[in-house]
C-alpha positions in Angstrom: 95.7 101.7 64.6 95.2 105.0 62.8 96.7 108.2 63.9 93.3 109.5 65.0 92.8 106.4 67.1 96.2 106.8 68.7 95.3 110.5 69.5 92.0 109.4 71.1 93.8 106.8 73.2 96.5 109.2 74.4 93.8 111.8 75.2 91.9 109.2 77.3 95.0 108.1 79.1 96.0 111.7 80.0 92.4 112.5 81.1 91.5 109.4 83.0 94.2 106.8 83.2 96.6 108.7 85.5 94.2 111.2 87.2 94.2 111.3 91.0 94.1 113.7 93.9 95.4 113.9 97.4 95.4 116.1 100.4 97.8 117.1 103.2 98.2 119.3 106.3 101.1 120.9 108.2 100.6 118.5 111.1 103.1 115.6 111.0 101.5 112.3 110.2 98.1 114.0 110.0 97.9 113.9 113.8 95.9 117.2 113.9 93.2 117.3 111.2 90.5 119.6 112.5 88.4 122.7 111.9 91.5 124.6 112.9 93.6 123.0 110.1 94.4 124.2 106.6 93.9 121.3 104.3 95.9 121.4 101.1 94.3 119.8 98.0 96.2 118.7 95.0 94.8 117.3 91.7 97.2 115.4 89.4 95.8 115.2 85.8 94.6 117.4 82.9 90.8 117.1 83.0 90.3 119.2 86.2 87.6 121.9 86.2 86.9 122.8 89.9 86.5 121.4 93.4 83.2 120.3 94.8 83.0 120.8 98.6 80.2 121.2 101.3 78.8 124.6 102.0 80.5 124.7 105.4 83.9 124.3 103.8 85.7 127.1 102.0 88.1 126.6 99.1 90.7 129.3 98.5 90.5 128.9 94.7 87.9 126.3 93.6 89.2 126.3 90.0 92.9 125.7 90.8 94.2 122.1 90.8 96.3 123.0 93.9 94.5 125.0 96.6 93.7 125.2 100.3 90.6 124.2 102.2 89.1 125.1 105.6 86.0 123.5 107.1 84.2 125.4 109.9 82.2 122.4 110.9 83.3 119.0 112.0 82.1 115.7 110.4 82.6 113.6 107.3 83.0 116.1 104.4 82.4 115.1 100.8 85.3 116.4 98.7 85.6 115.7 94.9 87.3 117.1 91.9 85.0 117.9 89.0 86.0 117.7 85.3 85.5 115.9 82.1 86.0 112.1 82.5 86.7 112.2 86.2 85.4 109.0 87.8 82.9 109.2 90.7 85.1 106.9 92.6 87.5 109.8 93.1 85.3 111.3 95.8 86.5 111.2 99.4 84.9 111.7 102.7 87.4 113.5 104.9 86.9 113.3 108.7 87.4 116.8 110.1 87.5 116.9 113.9 86.4 119.6 116.2 89.6 119.3 118.2 91.0 121.5 121.1 94.5 120.4 120.0 96.4 122.5 117.5 100.0 122.1 118.8 102.3 119.0 118.8 105.4 118.2 120.7 108.4 117.5 118.7 112.1 117.0 119.4 115.6 117.6 118.2 118.3 115.1 118.8 121.9 115.8 119.8 124.6 113.4 120.7 126.2 114.0 124.2 129.9 113.3 125.0 129.0 109.9 126.6 127.0 107.6 124.3 124.4 106.2 124.5 122.9 109.2 126.3 121.1 111.7 124.1 119.9 115.2 124.7 116.4 115.8 123.4 115.0 119.3 123.0 111.2 119.0 123.3 109.4 122.0 121.8 106.0 123.3 120.8 105.2 124.0 117.2 102.0 125.7 116.0 100.0 123.9 113.3 98.0 126.3 111.2 97.0 128.9 113.7 99.6 131.4 112.7 101.3 131.5 116.1 105.0 131.5 116.8 107.0 128.5 117.7 107.5 128.0 121.4 111.0 126.9 122.6 110.5 126.5 126.3 111.4 123.1 127.7 114.7 121.2 127.5 114.8 117.6 128.7 117.7 115.1 128.9 116.6 111.5 128.3 118.9 108.5 128.7 118.6 106.1 125.7 118.5 102.4 125.6 118.7 100.2 122.5 115.7 98.2 123.5 113.5 101.2 124.3 113.0 102.9 121.0 109.4 104.2 121.1 108.8 107.3 123.2 105.6 109.2 123.8 106.0 112.9 124.6 103.3 114.0 127.0 102.7 117.3 128.7 100.3 118.7 131.3 97.0 120.0 129.8 98.1 123.7 129.5 96.5 125.8 126.8 98.4 128.1 124.3 96.4 130.5 122.2 93.2 128.7 123.3 94.7 125.3 122.1 96.1 122.3 123.8 99.2 120.3 123.0 98.6 116.8 121.8 100.7 113.8 122.9 103.2 112.6 120.3 104.7 109.2 119.9 108.1 109.0 118.2 111.0 106.6 117.6 114.1 107.8 119.4 117.1 105.6 118.9 120.8 105.7 118.5 121.3 106.6 114.8 123.5 104.5 112.5 126.4 106.3 111.0 126.1 106.7 107.3 128.9 107.3 104.8 128.3 110.5 102.9 127.3 110.3 99.2 130.3 110.3 96.8 129.1 111.1 93.3 132.5 110.2 91.9 131.8 106.6 92.6 129.5 104.3 90.6 125.9 103.5 91.4 124.4 100.1 92.4 121.1 99.4 90.8 118.5 96.7 90.2 117.8 95.4 86.7 116.0 97.9 84.5 112.2 98.0 84.9 112.0 96.0 88.2 110.0 97.2 91.2 111.9 98.7 94.1 113.9 96.4 96.4 113.9 97.5 100.0 115.1 96.4 103.4 114.4 97.9 106.8 115.6 97.0 110.3 112.9 95.4 112.5 114.6 96.7 115.7 115.6 100.0 114.2 112.7 100.9 111.9 114.1 104.3 110.9 117.0 102.6 109.1 116.2 101.4 105.6 117.8 100.7 102.2 116.0 101.1 98.9 117.4 99.8 95.6 116.0 101.2 92.4 117.0 100.7 88.7 118.8 104.1 89.0 120.5 104.2 92.5 120.7 102.6 95.9 119.5 104.9 98.8 120.1 104.6 102.5 118.6 106.4 105.5 118.9 106.3 109.3 116.0 108.7 110.0 113.0 107.5 107.9 114.3 109.4 104.8 114.3 112.8 106.3 117.8 112.7 105.1 119.5 110.0 102.9 122.7 109.1 101.1 123.5 107.2 97.9 125.3 103.9 98.3 128.0 103.6 95.6 131.1 101.6 94.9 134.5 102.5 93.6 135.4 101.7 89.9 136.8 98.2 89.2 135.2 96.6 92.3 132.3 95.2 90.3 131.7 94.8 86.6 129.0 97.0 85.0 126.8 93.9 84.7 127.1 93.1 88.4 126.5 96.7 89.5 123.2 96.8 87.6 121.7 93.5 88.7 121.3 93.9 92.5 118.5 91.5 93.5 116.9 90.2 96.7 118.9 87.6 98.6 118.4 84.1 97.5 120.4 82.4 100.2 118.7 83.7 103.3 115.1 82.8 104.5 112.5 85.5 104.5 109.9 84.0 106.8 109.8 81.5 109.6 106.6 79.4 109.9 105.5 76.8 112.4 102.8 74.3 113.1 102.0 72.9 116.5 104.9 70.5 116.1 107.2 71.6 113.2 109.2 74.6 112.2 109.9 75.7 108.6 112.0 78.4 106.9 110.6 80.0 103.7 112.7 81.4 100.8 112.0 83.9 98.1 111.6 81.1 95.6 108.5 80.0 97.7 110.4 76.9 98.9 109.9 75.8 102.5 112.4 73.7 104.4 111.7 71.9 107.7 114.5 72.7 110.2 113.2 70.9 113.2 110.4 70.5 115.7 108.9 72.9 118.2 110.0 70.6 121.0 113.6 70.7 119.9 113.6 74.5 119.6 112.1 75.0 123.0 114.7 72.7 124.6 117.5 74.5 122.6 116.3 78.0 123.6 114.9 77.1 127.0 111.5 78.5 125.9 108.2 78.0 127.6 105.1 76.9 125.6 104.0 80.4 124.7 104.7 80.8 120.9 101.4 80.2 119.0 101.1 80.5 115.2 99.4 83.6 113.7 100.8 84.4 110.2 100.0 85.9 106.9 101.7 84.7 103.7 101.3 85.7 100.1 102.1 85.0 96.5 101.8 87.5 93.6 98.0 87.7 93.7 96.6 86.5 97.0 97.1 86.6 100.8 96.6 83.6 103.0 95.9 84.0 106.7 96.3 81.7 109.7 94.8 83.3 112.9 94.5 82.3 116.6 96.4 79.0 116.8 95.1 77.6 113.5 91.5 78.1 114.5 90.9 80.5 111.6 92.4 79.9 108.1 91.6 81.1 104.6 92.3 83.7 101.9 91.9 87.4 102.4 89.2 88.8 100.2 87.9 92.2 99.4 84.4 93.6 100.4 83.2 92.5 96.9 84.3 88.9 97.6 87.4 89.0 95.3 90.4 86.9 96.4 92.7 87.7 93.5 93.9 91.2 94.1 95.5 91.5 90.7 92.1 91.2 89.1 91.0 94.5 90.5 94.4 96.1 90.2 94.8 96.2 86.4 96.7 92.9 86.5 99.4 94.2 88.8 101.2 91.9 91.3 101.7 92.2 95.0 104.8 94.3 95.7 104.7 94.8 99.5 102.7 93.7 102.6 103.3 96.4 105.3 102.4 95.9 108.9 102.8 98.5 111.7 102.8 98.4 115.5 99.0 98.8 115.7 97.8 95.8 113.8 97.3 97.7 110.5 98.2 95.8 107.3 98.5 97.5 103.9 99.0 95.5 100.7 100.7 97.6 98.0 100.6 96.4 94.4 103.4 97.2 92.0 101.2 99.9 90.3 100.6 101.5 93.8 97.0 100.3 94.2 96.6 99.6 97.9 94.4 97.4 100.1 93.9 97.5 103.8 92.9 95.1 106.6 93.8 94.6 110.2 95.3 91.6 112.0 92.6 89.0 112.7 90.3 90.5 110.1 89.7 88.6 106.8 88.2 91.3 104.6 90.3 93.9 102.8 89.3 97.4 101.6 90.5 98.8 98.3 91.9 102.3 99.1 91.8 105.4 96.8 94.8 105.8 94.6 97.3 108.1 96.2 100.2 108.3 93.8 100.6 107.8 90.1 100.6 104.1 89.0 103.9 104.6 87.1 105.7 105.9 90.2 107.9 103.5 92.0 107.3 103.5 95.8 107.7 101.8 99.1 105.8 101.9 102.4 107.9 102.4 105.5 107.5 103.3 109.2 108.2 106.9 110.1 109.8 108.5 113.1 106.3 109.1 114.5 105.5 105.4 114.3 103.1 106.0 111.3 103.3 104.8 107.7 104.9 106.9 105.1 105.5 106.6 101.3 108.9 106.8 99.7 109.0 107.6 96.0 111.9 107.4 93.6 111.5 110.2 91.1 112.9 110.8 87.7 115.7 113.1 88.7 117.3 110.2 90.6 116.3 111.4 94.0 114.0 110.3 96.9 110.9 112.0 98.2 109.2 110.8 101.4 105.7 111.9 102.5 103.4 111.0 105.3 100.5 108.8 104.2 97.1 109.4 106.0 96.2 105.7 106.4 93.6 106.3 109.1 91.8 109.0 107.2 91.8 107.0 103.9 90.4 103.9 105.7 87.6 106.0 107.3 86.8 107.6 104.0 86.5 104.2 102.3 84.4 102.6 105.0 82.1 105.6 105.0 81.5 105.2 101.3 80.4 101.6 101.7 77.5 102.9 103.9 77.1 99.8 105.9 74.8 100.2 108.8 76.0 99.1 112.2 73.4 97.8 114.7 74.9 100.0 117.4 75.2 103.8 117.7 78.6 103.9 119.6 81.3 101.5 120.4 84.3 102.8 122.4 87.1 101.1 124.3 90.4 102.1 126.0 92.6 99.6 124.1 95.1 101.8 122.2 98.1 99.4 121.8 98.5 96.2 119.9 100.1 94.5 122.9 100.6 95.1 126.6 103.0 93.8 129.3 101.6 92.5 132.6 104.2 92.0 135.3 103.9 90.1 138.6 101.6 91.5 141.2 100.0 93.9 138.6 96.5 94.1 137.2 95.6 95.2 133.7 92.1 96.6 133.2 90.3 97.3 130.0 86.8 98.6 129.3 84.5 98.5 126.3 81.2 100.5 126.0 78.4 99.9 123.4 75.3 102.0 122.9 72.5 100.6 120.8 68.7 100.8 120.4 66.8 99.1 123.2 65.7 95.5 122.7 68.4 94.6 120.1 70.3 92.6 122.7 73.8 93.4 121.7 76.8 92.5 123.8 80.6 92.7 123.9 82.5 89.3 123.8 86.0 88.6 125.0 87.7 85.8 123.0 90.8 84.1 124.5 93.2 81.7 122.8 96.7 80.6 123.5 98.3 79.4 126.8 96.3 80.1 129.9 98.8 82.4 131.6 96.4 84.8 133.1 93.1 84.9 135.1 90.5 87.5 134.5 87.4 88.9 136.0 84.7 90.8 134.1 81.9 93.0 135.2 79.0 94.3 133.0 77.0 97.5 133.7 73.7 98.4 132.1 71.8 101.6 131.6 68.6 102.2 129.7 67.4 105.7 128.9 65.3 107.3 126.1 65.1 104.1 124.1 68.8 103.3 124.1 70.8 100.8 126.1 74.3 101.5 127.3 76.4 98.4 128.1 79.9 98.6 129.6 82.2 95.6 130.0 85.1 95.9 132.3 87.8 93.2 132.3 90.7 92.9 134.7 93.7 90.5 134.0 96.0 89.3 136.7 98.2 86.3 137.7 97.8 83.9 140.6 101.1 82.1 140.4 103.2 82.1 143.5 106.9 82.0 142.5 108.2 81.5 146.0 109.8 78.0 146.4 109.0 76.8 142.9 111.2 74.0 141.6 112.4 75.7 138.4 112.0 79.4 138.6 113.4 80.2 135.2 111.0 77.9 133.4 108.2 80.3 134.6 110.0 83.6 133.8 110.2 84.5 130.2 109.7 88.3 129.9 112.7 90.7 129.9 111.0 94.1 129.8 111.3 96.5 132.7 109.7 99.4 134.5 110.6 101.7 137.4 108.6 102.5 140.6 109.1 102.8 144.4 110.3 99.5 145.8 108.4 98.1 148.7 109.8 94.5 148.7 113.0 92.7 149.8 116.2 93.6 148.1 119.9 92.9 148.7 123.1 94.9 148.2 126.8 94.2 147.6 129.9 96.3 147.2 131.1 95.8 143.6 134.8 96.2 144.5 134.6 93.5 147.2 134.7 95.7 150.3 133.0 94.1 153.3 133.9 96.6 156.0 130.3 97.4 156.8 127.4 95.6 158.5 123.7 95.7 159.0 121.7 97.2 161.9 119.3 94.3 162.4 120.0 90.7 163.4 118.1 87.7 162.1 116.3 87.4 165.5 115.4 91.1 165.6 113.9 90.7 162.1 111.7 87.8 163.2 113.5 84.9 161.6 112.5 81.4 162.8 115.4 79.7 161.0 118.8 81.0 159.8 118.4 83.4 156.9 120.3 83.4 153.7 123.5 85.5 153.7 126.1 86.4 151.1 128.6 84.0 152.7 126.2 81.0 152.6 125.0 81.7 149.1 128.6 82.0 147.8 129.4 78.6 149.3 126.3 77.1 147.5 127.2 78.7 144.2 131.0 78.7 144.0 131.2 78.7 140.2 128.7 81.5 139.6 129.7 85.2 139.3 128.9 87.3 142.4 125.9 89.0 140.7 124.3 85.6 140.0 124.9 83.9 143.4 121.8 85.2 145.0 118.5 86.4 143.6 114.7 85.8 143.3 115.3 82.5 141.6 116.9 80.9 144.8 115.5 83.1 147.6 114.2 81.2 150.6 112.3 82.9 153.5 113.5 82.5 157.1 110.0 83.1 158.5 108.8 79.5 158.3 109.8 76.5 160.4 109.4 74.3 157.3 112.0 76.2 155.3 115.7 76.3 156.3 117.5 75.1 159.4 117.8 76.4 163.0 121.0 78.0 164.0 122.6 81.2 165.3 120.0 84.0 164.9 122.3 86.7 166.2 124.0 87.1 162.8 123.3 90.2 160.7 120.2 90.1 158.6 121.4 91.0 155.1 118.0 91.6 153.5 116.5 95.1 153.4 113.0 96.4 152.6 111.2 99.7 153.1 109.4 98.5 156.4 111.9 96.3 158.3 114.0 99.2 159.5 117.2 97.4 158.5 120.1 99.4 157.1 123.9 99.4 156.6 126.4 101.1 158.9 130.2 101.7 159.1 132.5 102.0 162.0 132.7 105.6 163.1 136.3 106.1 162.1 135.8 104.9 158.4 136.2 107.2 155.5 135.9 106.1 151.9 133.9 105.5 148.7 131.6 102.5 148.4 129.8 101.5 145.1 126.9 99.2 145.7 124.8 97.1 143.4 121.1 96.5 144.4 119.0 93.6 143.3 115.3 92.9 143.9 115.0 89.6 145.9 111.2 89.1 146.0 110.3 86.3 143.5 106.8 87.6 143.1 107.6 91.2 142.3 108.7 91.2 138.7 109.7 89.1 135.7 112.5 91.6 135.2 116.1 91.3 136.5 115.8 94.6 138.4 119.4 95.8 139.3 120.8 99.2 139.8 124.0 100.9 141.3 124.5 103.6 143.8 127.5 105.1 145.6 128.1 106.2 149.2 131.0 108.3 150.5 131.6 108.1 154.2 133.4 110.6 156.5 134.8 109.2 159.7 135.1 111.0 163.0 138.2 113.1 163.1 140.4 112.1 166.1 141.2 114.9 168.6 
């Protein structure tokens, strides 16, 4: 190749090969992207001339590669850099809302003297309205390791003609990280390899990234980070520079209706047993149903809804080999969030998007340079963000506007939907339904009259729930509005079942006013108190259960496991229990039976009681709490 040909090639690569543009706002995770927002535009390349924007949007400096944009009207706005050799594919349609929200809640975390309680300072922060920060409310929140995602909500109070938007965030006990010690030696992957990464499923803000320059670690989604290094003479130089993914541990568990397999990085799968053996070993009910996605270097394979849907994910153009439309690059990462979104990132940063139970993938606009090494992770606000390892041996983390990029891409396809509007109130990927509770969803569709569209509920998996549905119609001005309302509930009666624990499998909890039976016991073994009601006064037909009788039946069990919803028997039926002395104290309390505990008038002391819900139809949860009572006896005269 001649020198002139090389110069032409290098010129083309600089003008077109690495050109891209992106946008940002001051709002974390792009939560507020509206007519009130300042949108920052950034073009990366050498062929830029100016920005092309709609007439109702104003660019601060249309000839600057880096500038600011404001749009006075809401809608899908066409934004595109103009210049020699810039591809038409680099246009975007940004959805700018006409929102009444321009503030977000945020928090600061501080460890209190008694872990795991944390003090959270919830504050208001102005977006781009130019107002001051409000530091008004201070809230103390008890933390639990199994309750990481919090949503900060406030009353609809306006500040500067704006409302404060709700904000979901991950608030967990942080891992302690060792500070960086630059006198130690770095751990790296082999030169030229893609980034290796690991993140904790239960603690998504904790992650480790291994590059061919350093190993980085964070406990707060790379807001801060440290380098992981080792002392000299611990490892040889060769060992320090060849950190690779684990080859001994499995990376995926897969199962059919009858068998269970573990998959390894070498794409080998080993059968470890049957589903029947696993259920017996773990005392599991028949609720686990397969729904998985697996991939190789070029394709993704899906298995949805209990093996009823299987195949290969393909793009909107029908392409199954993602490398073919990614300049030959291989799949580097398949990222899934809490909301069913799945992003496939190639090694050269080309990205594809689809949702769980969807079989078509969208190719998204290029966001970062193809030569940059990056990883997708989950941020503190439960949204996706991009971590980049840059040339000066450091880390940069930025929010990625996945929702906006998907809307821009789908808008460009210009597919016409048969309906005008489709709304629903399903905002989470999964919900918990406890005993005695109903869960109601609605979906509304508006379409031209006589098209005959409808909303369909598909159900698969074990039949744990019943549901009722109601459809409402309204026709006006040539359009039909159809609303489907669905309520889910249970009809299982857990009283007197043969094996209570075979039917109880959820261990998540909630708090509310208690209106059902509960029992109490003094945790230090004190029994110098009694109950105001007898079994007869409470209406018992047979002798009721008592602590003494339940301890005799369960001598080997700890006190807290002696009596509970799993072995509760009512005394209000002739068919259950045995006749006997009904003048004994009735040791079960609820909000309406007027039963209570009392002490002799001369007693003084401190009592610490545990409380447990006794009603087997109230909750799947083991609902227990503790309270203390200090008594003051009558002073003798």
